[in-house]
FIMAR-249789 format. One record per residue: x, y, z of N, C-alpha, C, O in turn; residue in three letters. Coordinates in steps of 0.1 Angstrom, whole numbers, plus 5000, padded with zeros to 4 digits. Example, Ala and Ser with C-alpha at 12.3 -4.5 7.8 and 13.67 -1.06 7.14 Angstrom:
2
513249435078512349555078513249675078514249675085ALA
512849785071513749895071512950005079513450115080SER
This chain:
88
515937883687516837773689517337733675516637733665MET
518637703675519237653663519237503662519637443672VAL
518837453651518737303650520137253645520937323641SER
520237113647521437053642521637063627522737073623GLN
520537073620520637093605521237233602521937243593GLN
520837333610521337463608522837463611523637533603ASP
523337403621524737393624525437323613526537363609ILE
524937213608525537143597525637233585526637223578GLN
524637313582524637403571525637513572526337543563ARG
525837563585526837663587528237603584529037663577ILE
528437483589529737413586529937383571531037403566ASN
528937343565528937313550529337443543530237443534GLU
528637553546528937683539530437733542531037783534LEU
530837703555532237743558533237663550534137723544TYR
533037533549533937453541533937493526535037503520ARG
532737523521532637563507533337703505533937723495LYS
533237793515533837923513535337913512536037983505SER
535937813520537337793520537837723507538837753502LYS
536937633502537337553490537137633477538037633469ALA
536037693475535737753462535037883462534937953452GLU
534637923474533938053475532438043475531937933471GLY
531738143479530338143480529638243471530238343468LEU
528438203467527638303459527138413469527238393481THR
526538513463526038623472524838563480524738603492LYS
524038483475522938423482523438333493522838333504ALA
524438253491525038173501525738253512525638213524GLU
526338363508526938453518525838503527526038513540GLU
524738543522523638603529523038493539522738523550ALA
522938373534522438263542523338233553522938213565GLU
524638233550525638203560525638313571525638283583GLN
525538433567525438543577524238533586524238553598LYS
523038503580521838483587521938373597521538383608LYS
522438253593522538143601523538163613523238123624LEU
524638233610525638263621525038363631525238343643ARG
524238453626523638553635522638483644522538503656LYS
521838393639520838313647521638223657521138213668ALA
522738163653523438073662524038163673523938113685TYR
524638273670525238363681524138403691524338413703ILE
522938443685521838493694521438373703521138403715ALA
521338253698520938143706521938113717521638083728ALA
523238123713524338093722524238193734524438163745PHE
524138323730524038433740522838413750522938423762ARG
521738373744520538353753520738233762520338243774ASN
521338133757521638013766522638053777522438023788ASN
523638123773524638163783524038263793524238243805LEU
523238353789522538453798521638373808521638403820ARG
520938273803520038193812520838123822520438113834GLY
522038063818522837993827523438093838523438063850THR
523938203834524538303843523438363852523738383864LEU
522238383847521138433856520738333867520138383877ASP
520938213865520538113875521538073885521337983893SER
522738133884523838093893523538143907523138263909ILE
523738063917523638103931524838053938525437953935LYS
525338133948526538103955526138073969525338153975ILE
526737973975526437933989527537983998528737953995GLN
527238064008528138124017528538014027527837914029ASN
529638024034530037924044528937904055528937794061PRO
528138014058527137994068525837924062524937904070ASP
525937884050524837814044523837904036522937854029GLY
523938034038522938124030523338124016524438104012SER
522338154007522538153993522438293988521638373992MET
523238323978523338463972522938443957523538363950ILE
521938513953521538513939522438613932522338733934ASP
523238563923524238643916523638753908524138863908VAL
522538723901521938823892521338933901521539053897LYS
520638903911520039003920521139093926521039213927ALA
522239033930523339103936523939203926524239313929ARG
524139153914524739233903523739353900524239463898HIS
522439323899521539433896521539533907521439653904ASP
521639493920521739593931523039673930522939793932GLU
524139613926525439683925525339783914525839903915LYS
524739743902524639833891523639953894523940063890MET
522639933901521740033905522440133915522240253914ALA
523140083924523840163934524940243926525140363929LYS
525640183917526640253909526040373901526540483901LYS
524940343895524240443887523740563896523840673892ALA
523240533908522840633917524040723921523840843922GLN
525140653924526340733928526840823917527240933920GLU
526840773905527240853894526340973892526741083888GLU
525040953893524041053892524241163903524241283900LEU
524541123915524741213926526141293924526141413927GLU
527041223919528341283916528241393905528741503906GLU
527441353894527141453884526441573889526741683885ALA
525441553898524741663903525641753912525541873912LYS
526541693919527441763928528441843919528841953923LYS
528841793908529741863899529041963890529642033882ASN
527741973890526942063883526742023868526442113860GLY
526741893865526541853852525141813849524741773839ASN
């Protein structure tokens, strides 16, 4: 998880880079902080997307992640069968 201090430091380094430039150490720090921020953002988004459920008009619930995984497995199986049929 990225702390508020890390976000403030990212912004501080950004402003400094625009105003006067960064040293090599500051550039490395900025890159490391940005990478951590993006990883935390992606993990948070993935958690949100994985927990989405859709309610059908009949009241039943569909787990979007499970449905997606089923579709991907079916697609992979079809591609494998197609490759076998074509002799690949």
